[in-house]
N, C-alpha and C positions, 0 to 999 in steps of 0.2 A: 922706873922700872924695877923689876925684882920681885921675888916671891912674897916679900912682906906687904905688897900692895894687891896681891891676888885675893879674890873673893870667892870662897867655896860656893859652887852652884848646884851640883848634883853628883850622885854616884851612877854610873852606867852599869846596867845589868843586861847581859845577854839572855834571852829567853827563847824557848821553843815555840811558844804560843802566847802571843801578846794579850789576847782576851782572857785566857785562863790566868795569866799573871795578874792581870788588873783585878779580875774577880777575887783572886786569892788575897791580894794586898788590901782590897776593900773589905774583905771578910775579917781582916785583923783590925779594921779601924782606919785604914789608909783612905785617902781622898784623891780623886781624880776629877778633872773638869769634864763633867758629863756632857757639856755642850761642845767639847772638842774630842771627836773620836780618835784622835791621833792622826798620823799622816805617814806618807811614804817619802823618805829622803832619797833622792836620786842624785848620784854624784855628776850625772850629765847636765844637770840644771845649773851648775855653777860656771860662771864665765871663766874665772882664773883658778882652776883646780889642779893640784898636783898630787900625785901618789908617788912617795919616795923620790921626789924631785922631777918626776916624769909627767908630761902632759897627755901622753898617748895610752895611759893605762886603760883597760877595759872598764866601762861603767859598772856600777852596782847600785842596788836598792836595798834599803832596810825600813821596816816599820818602826815608828817611834810613838811612844806615849808616856807622858810624864805622870808620876804619882807621888803624893806627899805622904810620909810616914812621920807624923809629928812634924819637927822642924827640918827634917831631911827630905830632899826631893830625889827621887829615883827616876832615871831615864831608862825606861824599858825599851829594849831593841830586839827585833826579830828579823833574821836575814830573810830577804825576799828572792833576790836574784844576784848573780855575779859573785866575785870573790873578793872579800874585803876582810878587815880584821875581825869583824863580827863573826863571819863565817869561819875563819881560823880558830878564833877563840872557842866557839861551840864545838868544833871537831876535836881540839885538843883537850878541852876542860869540861865540856857540857855547860849547863847553865851557871851563871855566876857573874861576880862583879868584875868588869873588864877595864873600867877606866874611872878616874876622878876628874871632874870637870870644874874649872875655875874661870870666872869672868876677869878680864884684864882691860885696863884703860887703852893700851896700845899693843894690840895683837902682833902687828908686824915687827915691832922693836922687841917684844918678848920672845918671839920664834927665832929671831936673829941671835939674841943672846944665848938661847939654848943651843942653836946650831953652832955658835962659836965655841961652846963648851963641849962639842962633840956629840950632842944628842941628836939622833936621827928624827927627821920629820916624816911621819907616816903619811898623813893626809893634810893638805893645806888648802883651804878655800880663802883665798886672799880676802881680807877685810871681814871674814865671818868667823872662822874656826880653824884650829889645827890640832891634830893628834901628834903627840911627841912620845917617841918610843923610850919610855923610862922603865922598861921591863927588866933591865940589867940587875936591879936590886929590887925585890919585893913583887916583881912579876905584873905590875899594874901600869897601864898606860896613862898619861896625863893629857887632857883635853884643855885647850885654851880657847876661850870664846870671847870675841870682841864685845865689851860692855856696850849696852845701848839703853835708851830711855824707856822703852817699853818693857813689859814683863816677858819672861821666857815664853816661847811657844812659836807657832808658825807665823810668817809675816801677814800683815793685814791683807784682805782681799785687794788686788790690784796694787799692792804696796811695793815695798823695797825688794831688793835682790833676795833670793832664798837665803835663809839663815836658819837658825833654830831658836 
């Protein structure tokens, strides 16, 4: 456990229009998986999902599309419905970088370690990912994502529980 074992995965950007953002980054030479149009992440699809420790928070949805700029992967996110960090970020700051994501070997242990250090957990989809509120210094949230064998992206058709 510990940050020395985290692997940088992506930078999350809140955008107003995901297709315009994709087209912009492509015009700069960025790459996207053209066979993957992106998807809508729905918090209601996770079996064990908590928002600030509560299981009864209203559900929300965001559009997600990955883009590569050289060696850096961007996760472009556009609010769809409901109130979540993406919506809050957009209303407070407009478009921009809202989180840094890392893959970890043991999500649950890493989340517990940060909680023990007093870091609030914003969203936690057990076994999949967690957003931890590290805005206290620097204003950016950290996302921890359970490392897996397959590459980033939506689960295979008829496959595993929702993840990213």
